[in-house]
C-alpha positions in Angstrom: 62.2 -46.5 23.3 59.0 -44.7 23.3 58.2 -45.3 19.9 59.0 -48.8 20.1 56.0 -51.6 19.8 56.9 -52.6 23.4 55.1 -49.2 24.1 51.6 -50.9 24.2 53.0 -53.4 27.0 53.6 -49.8 28.8 50.5 -48.7 28.4 48.8 -51.9 29.5 50.7 -51.7 32.6 50.2 -48.0 33.5 46.4 -48.7 33.1 46.3 -51.8 35.7 48.2 -50.1 38.2 46.3 -46.6 37.9 42.8 -48.0 36.5 40.7 -45.7 38.4 42.5 -42.8 37.2 42.9 -43.8 33.6 39.0 -44.5 33.6 38.0 -41.9 34.9 40.1 -39.4 32.0 38.7 -42.5 29.8 34.6 -41.4 30.7 35.3 -37.7 30.9 36.7 -37.7 27.4 34.1 -39.3 25.9 31.3 -36.9 27.6 33.9 -34.1 26.1 34.1 -35.3 22.8 29.6 -36.0 22.6 29.3 -31.8 23.8 31.9 -30.4 21.4 30.3 -32.2 18.5 26.9 -30.7 19.9 27.9 -27.1 20.6 26.4 -24.1 18.7 27.5 -20.6 18.3 26.3 -17.5 16.9 28.3 -15.9 14.2 29.2 -12.5 14.8 29.2 -13.3 18.9 32.9 -12.6 19.4 32.9 -14.2 23.0 31.4 -17.7 21.6 33.5 -17.0 18.5 36.4 -17.6 20.9 34.9 -20.0 23.4 34.3 -22.4 20.7 37.9 -23.0 19.5 39.4 -22.4 23.2 37.2 -25.3 24.5 38.4 -27.9 21.1 41.9 -26.9 22.0 41.4 -27.6 25.3 40.0 -31.1 24.9 42.8 -31.7 22.6 45.5 -30.9 24.9 43.7 -32.8 27.4 43.9 -35.9 25.3 47.8 -35.1 24.5 48.5 -35.3 28.2 46.8 -38.4 29.0 48.2 -40.1 25.4 51.6 -38.9 27.2 51.1 -40.3 30.4 50.2 -43.7 29.1 53.4 -43.8 27.8 55.1 -43.3 30.6 56.2 -39.6 29.5 55.5 -37.8 32.7 57.5 -34.5 31.8 56.2 -34.3 28.6 53.0 -35.1 30.0 53.2 -31.8 32.5 54.2 -29.7 29.6 50.8 -30.0 27.9 49.4 -29.9 31.7 50.7 -26.6 32.0 49.5 -25.2 28.4 45.9 -26.5 29.4 45.8 -24.1 32.1 46.8 -20.8 30.3 43.9 -22.4 27.9 41.6 -22.5 31.0 42.9 -19.5 32.5 41.8 -17.7 29.2 38.6 -19.3 28.1 37.4 -18.4 32.3 38.3 -14.8 31.6 36.8 -14.6 28.3 33.6 -15.9 29.9 33.3 -14.0 32.7 34.1 -10.6 30.9 33.0 -10.3 27.2 35.9 -7.2 27.2 37.9 -9.5 27.5 37.3 -11.6 24.3 38.7 -7.9 22.2 41.9 -7.9 24.5 42.7 -11.6 23.8 42.5 -10.7 19.7 43.6 -7.5 20.1 47.5 -9.4 21.8 48.0 -10.8 18.9 49.8 -7.2 17.5 52.2 -6.8 20.2 52.9 -10.4 19.3 53.4 -9.6 15.6 55.6 -6.4 16.7 57.6 -8.7 18.7 58.5 -11.4 15.9 59.7 -8.0 13.8 61.8 -7.1 16.2 63.4 -10.3 16.8 64.0 -10.6 13.2 66.1 -7.9 13.5 68.4 -9.8 15.8 69.3 -12.3 13.7 72.5 -12.9 12.0 73.0 -10.9 9.2 72.6 -13.7 6.6 69.7 -14.7 8.1 68.2 -11.4 9.1 69.1 -9.7 5.2 65.7 -11.3 4.3 63.8 -9.6 6.6 65.1 -5.9 6.1 62.6 -5.1 2.9 60.0 -2.0 2.7 57.2 -4.3 3.7 58.6 -5.1 6.7 59.0 -2.1 7.8 55.8 -0.5 7.2 54.2 -3.4 8.7 56.4 -2.7 12.0 55.0 0.8 11.5 51.1 0.0 11.1 51.3 -2.0 14.0 53.1 -0.1 16.4 50.8 2.9 15.4 48.0 0.3 15.8 49.2 -0.2 19.6 49.9 3.2 20.5 46.2 4.5 19.2 44.2 1.2 20.8 46.7 1.3 24.1 46.9 -2.2 23.8 48.8 -4.3 25.8 50.0 -8.0 25.9 48.8 -9.7 29.3 50.3 -11.8 31.1 49.2 -15.6 32.1 49.0 -14.5 35.8 47.2 -11.4 34.6 44.5 -14.1 32.5 44.4 -16.2 36.1 43.4 -13.5 37.7 40.4 -12.9 35.5 39.4 -15.9 35.8 39.4 -16.5 39.3 41.7 -19.2 39.2 44.9 -17.2 41.0 44.9 -20.4 43.4 45.3 -23.0 40.0 48.1 -20.0 38.9 50.3 -20.2 42.5 50.0 -24.1 42.8 49.8 -26.6 40.0 51.2 -24.0 37.2 54.4 -23.6 38.5 54.8 -26.9 39.2 54.3 -27.7 35.5 56.2 -24.8 34.4 59.2 -26.8 35.8 59.0 -29.4 33.2 58.1 -26.4 30.3 61.6 -24.9 31.2 63.6 -28.3 32.0 64.5 -27.0 35.8 67.0 -29.0 37.3 64.9 -30.5 39.7 62.9 -32.6 36.9 65.4 -33.7 35.4 66.0 -36.1 38.4 63.5 -37.9 36.4 66.1 -39.6 34.7 68.5 -40.4 37.3 68.5 -43.8 39.4 69.9 -42.6 42.8 71.1 -44.7 46.0 70.1 -44.5 49.0 72.8 -41.6 49.7 71.5 -39.7 46.7 74.2 -40.6 44.7 74.1 -41.2 40.6 74.3 -44.8 39.6 72.6 -45.4 36.4 70.3 -43.9 33.7 66.7 -43.9 33.9 65.7 -45.1 30.4 62.2 -46.5 30.8 58.7 -45.2 31.8 58.3 -42.4 34.2 55.2 -42.6 36.5 56.5 -39.8 38.5 53.4 -37.9 39.9 50.8 -39.7 37.6 47.8 -39.8 39.1 48.1 -35.8 40.2 48.6 -34.8 36.8 45.9 -36.9 35.2 43.5 -35.6 38.5 44.9 -32.0 37.2 43.8 -32.2 33.6 40.4 -33.4 34.1 40.1 -30.7 36.8 41.0 -28.3 34.0 39.0 -30.1 31.1 36.1 -30.2 33.4 36.7 -26.1 34.2 37.0 -25.5 30.6 33.9 -26.9 29.2 31.9 -25.2 32.5 33.2 -21.9 30.9 32.1 -22.8 27.6 28.3 -23.9 29.1 26.9 -21.0 26.8 27.5 -22.8 23.9 26.9 -26.2 24.9 23.3 -28.0 25.5 21.4 -27.0 28.3 21.3 -30.4 30.5 25.7 -31.0 30.1 26.1 -28.4 33.8 24.2 -31.5 35.3 26.5 -34.0 34.0 29.4 -32.1 34.4 28.5 -32.0 38.3 28.4 -35.6 38.3 32.0 -35.8 37.1 33.1 -33.2 39.2 31.9 -35.7 42.7 33.4 -38.3 41.2 36.4 -36.2 40.6 36.4 -35.0 43.9 36.5 -38.5 45.6 39.2 -39.6 43.2 41.6 -36.9 44.4 40.2 -37.8 48.4 41.4 -41.2 47.4 45.0 -39.7 45.9 45.4 -37.5 49.3 45.0 -40.8 51.5 
């Protein structure tokens, strides 16, 4: 139903109902695209080499979130809003501490080891193709590297703490995580309940539950992502960003009232 041509009508309806929110998101997106095209990085500087792609991933994740909200796919948008927060935690932590850039890259080793260990848990017919001397050799190399350099996989909470964004980790992040993990509370958006909270039907049309909140959160995250990447952006970017932050604060005040 959300892939039907009628989806455009839903978009128009939601843009009319939540005009100020989508207008702000679109304006921020235009400026973020402009900034991205003017970013500059120094080859060989690991910190800057990570800030650039993380910034771009933050922008495209933001765009995906807004596109889903326009279609009335609120739960799906929350999944991307959570992903955007994870990007924010990492890019901010890396921007604040150059050492975190190397920690971020080295995290790939525990992940590779995890994939190899997972392959050993596959059913015999699937596991056979992974049980090669090459795989075992790679596993030994990764294990040795992890032990020699004391590499540890960091949690999202750790990255949030390093970024100084624990409040976001303890507020918006767990709320959006409900959609990621298909929490029972999230499934209520697919149900029509009567006054006694009895299920009377399935809801198959656009869901605008917390749409305004998700837009505000996504916009705030994107602003903070670009703030973290300010060292690779034009010098005057901070001035315009501060204007957007002021406008967002006003929008948030409207939401709270």
